[in-house]
DRENDO-1510 file (C-alpha; in Angstrom, 1 decimal, always signed):
<recs>
REC; n; res; u; v; w
REC; 1; UNK; -7.3; +18.6; -42.8 .
REC; 2; UNK; -5.9; +19.2; -39.3 .
REC; 3; UNK; -3.4; +16.7; -38.1 .
REC; 4; UNK; -4.0; +15.4; -34.5 .
REC; 5; UNK; -1.1; +14.8; -32.3 .
REC; 6; UNK; -0.7; +11.3; -31.3 .
REC; 7; UNK; +0.2; +10.9; -27.7 .
REC; 8; UNK; +3.1; +8.9; -26.6 .
REC; 9; UNK; +2.4; +6.3; -24.1 .
REC; 10; UNK; +4.2; +8.4; -21.3 .
REC; 11; UNK; +1.9; +11.3; -22.2 .
REC; 12; UNK; -1.3; +9.0; -22.0 .
REC; 13; UNK; +0.1; +7.8; -18.6 .
REC; 14; UNK; +0.3; +11.4; -17.5 .
REC; 15; UNK; -3.2; +12.0; -18.3 .
REC; 16; UNK; -5.0; +9.6; -15.9 .
REC; 17; UNK; -7.1; +10.0; -12.9 .
REC; 18; UNK; -6.3; +8.4; -9.5 .
REC; 19; UNK; -8.6; +8.1; -6.5 .
REC; 20; UNK; -7.9; +7.2; -2.8 .
REC; 21; UNK; -10.5; +5.3; -1.5 .
REC; 22; UNK; -11.4; +3.8; +1.9 .
REC; 23; UNK; -12.2; +0.2; +1.4 .
REC; 24; UNK; -14.7; -0.2; +4.0 .
REC; 25; UNK; -15.0; -3.9; +4.0 .
REC; 26; UNK; -11.2; -4.4; +4.3 .
REC; 27; UNK; -10.8; -1.2; +6.4 .
REC; 28; UNK; -7.7; +0.1; +4.5 .
REC; 29; UNK; -6.9; +3.0; +2.2 .
REC; 30; UNK; -5.8; +2.3; -1.3 .
REC; 31; UNK; -4.7; +4.2; -4.5 .
REC; 32; UNK; -6.7; +3.1; -7.5 .
REC; 33; UNK; -6.5; +4.4; -11.2 .
REC; 34; UNK; -9.6; +5.2; -13.2 .
REC; 35; UNK; -10.0; +6.1; -17.0 .
REC; 36; UNK; -11.2; +9.7; -16.3 .
REC; 37; UNK; -12.7; +12.0; -13.7 .
REC; 38; UNK; -16.1; +11.9; -15.9 .
REC; 39; UNK; -16.4; +8.2; -14.5 .
REC; 40; UNK; -16.9; +9.6; -10.9 .
REC; 41; UNK; -19.6; +12.0; -12.2 .
REC; 42; UNK; -21.3; +9.2; -14.0 .
REC; 43; UNK; -21.0; +7.2; -10.7 .
REC; 44; UNK; -22.7; +9.8; -8.7 .
REC; 45; UNK; -25.5; +10.2; -11.0 .
REC; 46; UNK; -26.0; +6.6; -11.9 .
REC; 47; UNK; -25.2; +4.3; -8.6 .
REC; 48; UNK; -25.8; +1.4; -10.7 .
REC; 49; UNK; -22.7; +2.4; -12.9 .
REC; 50; UNK; -19.7; +0.0; -12.3 .
REC; 51; UNK; -16.7; +2.1; -11.9 .
REC; 52; UNK; -13.8; +0.0; -12.9 .
REC; 53; UNK; -10.5; +0.5; -10.7 .
REC; 54; UNK; -6.9; -0.4; -11.9 .
REC; 55; UNK; -4.1; -1.0; -9.2 .
REC; 56; UNK; -0.4; -0.4; -9.5 .
REC; 57; UNK; +0.1; -4.0; -11.2 .
REC; 58; UNK; -2.9; -3.3; -13.8 .
REC; 59; UNK; -5.1; -5.8; -11.7 .
REC; 60; UNK; -8.6; -4.4; -11.7 .
REC; 61; UNK; -11.6; -4.4; -9.2 .
REC; 62; UNK; -14.9; -2.6; -8.9 .
REC; 63; UNK; -16.0; +0.3; -6.7 .
REC; 64; UNK; -17.8; -1.3; -3.8 .
REC; 65; UNK; -20.9; -0.2; -2.0 .
REC; 66; UNK; -19.1; +0.6; +1.1 .
REC; 67; UNK; -16.0; +2.3; -0.4 .
REC; 68; UNK; -15.6; +6.0; +0.1 .
REC; 69; UNK; -13.8; +8.0; -2.2 .
REC; 70; UNK; -11.3; +10.1; +0.0 .
REC; 71; UNK; -9.0; +12.2; -2.7 .
REC; 72; UNK; -9.1; +12.5; -6.6 .
REC; 73; UNK; -5.8; +13.6; -8.4 .
REC; 74; UNK; -6.1; +14.2; -12.1 .
REC; 75; UNK; -3.6; +14.3; -14.9 .
REC; 76; UNK; -0.9; +12.3; -13.0 .
REC; 77; UNK; +0.8; +9.0; -12.9 .
REC; 78; UNK; +1.8; +6.2; -10.6 .
REC; 79; UNK; +5.2; +7.5; -10.2 .
REC; 80; UNK; +3.9; +10.8; -8.9 .
REC; 81; UNK; +1.2; +8.9; -6.6 .
REC; 82; UNK; +4.2; +7.1; -5.0 .
REC; 83; UNK; +6.8; +9.7; -5.5 .
REC; 84; UNK; +8.0; +12.5; -3.1 .
REC; 85; UNK; +6.0; +15.1; -4.9 .
REC; 86; UNK; +2.8; +13.9; -4.0 .
REC; 87; UNK; +3.3; +12.2; -0.8 .
REC; 88; UNK; +3.3; +15.2; +1.6 .
REC; 89; UNK; -0.2; +16.3; +0.1 .
REC; 90; UNK; -2.1; +12.8; +0.4 .
REC; 91; UNK; -3.9; +11.9; +3.6 .
REC; 92; UNK; -2.5; +8.4; +2.9 .
REC; 93; UNK; +1.0; +9.4; +3.4 .
REC; 94; UNK; +0.0; +11.4; +6.5 .
REC; 95; UNK; -1.7; +8.4; +8.1 .
REC; 96; UNK; +1.0; +5.9; +7.1 .
REC; 97; UNK; +3.5; +8.3; +8.9 .
REC; 98; UNK; +1.3; +8.7; +12.0 .
REC; 99; UNK; +0.9; +4.9; +12.1 .
REC; 100; UNK; +4.5; +4.1; +11.7 .
REC; 101; UNK; +5.4; +4.6; +15.3 .
REC; 102; UNK; +2.1; +3.6; +16.8 .
REC; 103; UNK; +3.0; +0.3; +19.0 .
REC; 104; UNK; -0.9; -0.4; +19.4 .
REC; 105; UNK; -0.6; -1.3; +15.6 .
REC; 106; UNK; +0.5; -5.1; +15.4 .
REC; 107; UNK; +1.0; -5.2; +11.7 .
REC; 108; UNK; +3.8; -3.8; +9.6 .
REC; 109; UNK; +7.3; -4.4; +8.5 .
REC; 110; UNK; +10.3; -5.5; +10.7 .
REC; 111; UNK; +13.6; -4.4; +9.4 .
REC; 112; UNK; +16.9; -6.5; +9.6 .
REC; 113; UNK; +18.2; -4.3; +12.7 .
REC; 114; UNK; +14.8; -5.2; +14.4 .
REC; 115; UNK; +12.9; -1.8; +14.1 .
REC; 116; UNK; +9.4; -2.3; +13.6 .
REC; 117; UNK; +7.5; +0.0; +11.1 .
REC; 118; UNK; +4.0; -0.3; +12.2 .
REC; 119; UNK; +1.0; +0.0; +9.6 .
REC; 120; UNK; -2.6; -1.3; +9.3 .
REC; 121; UNK; -3.5; -4.7; +8.4 .
REC; 122; UNK; -3.9; -4.2; +4.5 .
REC; 123; UNK; -1.4; -1.2; +4.2 .
REC; 124; UNK; +1.8; -3.1; +3.7 .
REC; 125; UNK; +2.2; -2.4; +0.0 .
REC; 126; UNK; +1.1; +1.0; +0.5 .
REC; 127; UNK; +3.6; +1.5; +3.2 .
REC; 128; UNK; +6.5; +0.3; +1.2 .
REC; 129; UNK; +5.8; +2.3; -1.8 .
REC; 130; UNK; +4.8; +5.4; +0.0 .
REC; 131; UNK; +7.0; +5.6; +3.0 .
REC; 132; UNK; +10.1; +3.4; +2.2 .
REC; 133; UNK; +10.0; +4.5; -1.6 .
REC; 134; UNK; +10.6; +0.8; -2.6 .
REC; 135; UNK; +8.8; -2.2; -3.4 .
REC; 136; UNK; +7.8; -5.3; -1.7 .
REC; 137; UNK; +10.1; -7.8; -3.4 .
REC; 138; UNK; +13.2; -5.5; -3.0 .
REC; 139; UNK; +12.7; -5.2; +0.9 .
REC; 140; UNK; +12.1; -8.7; +1.3 .
REC; 141; UNK; +15.3; -9.5; -0.4 .
REC; 142; UNK; +17.0; -7.1; +1.9 .
REC; 143; UNK; +15.6; -9.2; +4.8 .
REC; 144; UNK; +12.7; -7.3; +6.0 .
REC; 145; UNK; +9.8; -9.3; +7.4 .
REC; 146; UNK; +6.2; -8.9; +6.8 .
REC; 147; UNK; +4.3; -8.9; +10.2 .
REC; 148; UNK; +0.6; -9.5; +10.4 .
REC; 149; UNK; -1.7; -10.7; +13.1 .
REC; 150; UNK; -4.1; -13.7; +13.7 .
REC; 151; UNK; -7.6; -13.4; +14.7 .
REC; 152; UNK; -6.7; -13.4; +18.4 .
REC; 153; UNK; -4.5; -10.5; +17.8 .
REC; 154; UNK; -1.0; -11.9; +18.2 .
REC; 155; UNK; +1.5; -11.2; +15.8 .
REC; 156; UNK; +2.9; -13.5; +13.3 .
REC; 157; UNK; +5.6; -13.3; +10.5 .
REC; 158; UNK; +5.4; -14.9; +7.1 .
REC; 159; UNK; +8.0; -17.5; +6.6 .
REC; 160; UNK; +10.9; -15.4; +5.4 .
REC; 161; UNK; +12.7; -16.2; +2.0 .
REC; 162; UNK; +15.9; -15.9; +4.0 .
REC; 163; UNK; +16.6; -16.5; +7.7 .
REC; 164; UNK; +15.9; -13.6; +10.0 .
REC; 165; UNK; +18.4; -11.8; +12.0 .
REC; 166; UNK; +18.7; -12.3; +15.8 .
REC; 167; UNK; +17.6; -8.6; +16.1 .
REC; 168; UNK; +14.3; -9.5; +14.3 .
REC; 169; UNK; +13.8; -12.7; +16.3 .
REC; 170; UNK; +14.3; -10.8; +19.7 .
REC; 171; UNK; +11.7; -8.0; +18.4 .
REC; 172; UNK; +9.2; -10.7; +17.5 .
REC; 173; UNK; +9.6; -12.4; +21.0 .
REC; 174; UNK; +9.1; -9.0; +22.7 .
REC; 175; UNK; +6.0; -8.6; +20.7 .
REC; 176; UNK; +4.5; -12.0; +21.9 .
REC; 177; UNK; +5.2; -13.7; +18.7 .
REC; 178; UNK; +6.6; -17.5; +18.5 .
REC; 179; UNK; +9.6; -17.8; +16.7 .
REC; 180; UNK; +11.1; -20.9; +15.2 .
REC; 181; UNK; +14.7; -21.4; +16.0 .
REC; 182; UNK; +14.9; -22.9; +12.1 .
REC; 183; UNK; +14.0; -19.2; +10.7 .
REC; 184; UNK; +16.8; -17.5; +12.7 .
REC; 185; UNK; +20.2; -16.9; +11.4 .
REC; 186; UNK; +22.8; -17.4; +13.8 .
REC; 187; UNK; +26.3; -15.9; +13.3 .
</recs>
């Protein structure tokens, strides 16, 4: 009787398929993990088949009717998706890079030195992982501010866990945002 090789957890994780989808409803690009590339073929043949997607935090969602599969990467891992090896190859990386300096995009991250890193409305987490090679909790602890926009298009910041720098307050005021003095660190 032939022995079958038991895969380690790391080997199983390297044998996953990832898809980059454009979420039409949210107007954002997101990486999701699926069990296998076979699922995509089944979905194409049977549109009613529910393709279950898993995100970085192991939450899940279903592929929606207005989602568009942009890229498929087989036999890879989250570390590769968000790591340097994959970045230059992906349209997500290219788009995030292009948007980073686009001042017409109101949303993004404001660094402690007051530099705005622009990204689309739902791309905050992807920007942190893909461009900054970090995670959201780490950069928030370092003093970065999550900038979003109201329905009227005006920028606003999420109340920081710590006070913002004067450079951040100045940058926000220049963007047209109301800044509350109690949120600013004066030295």
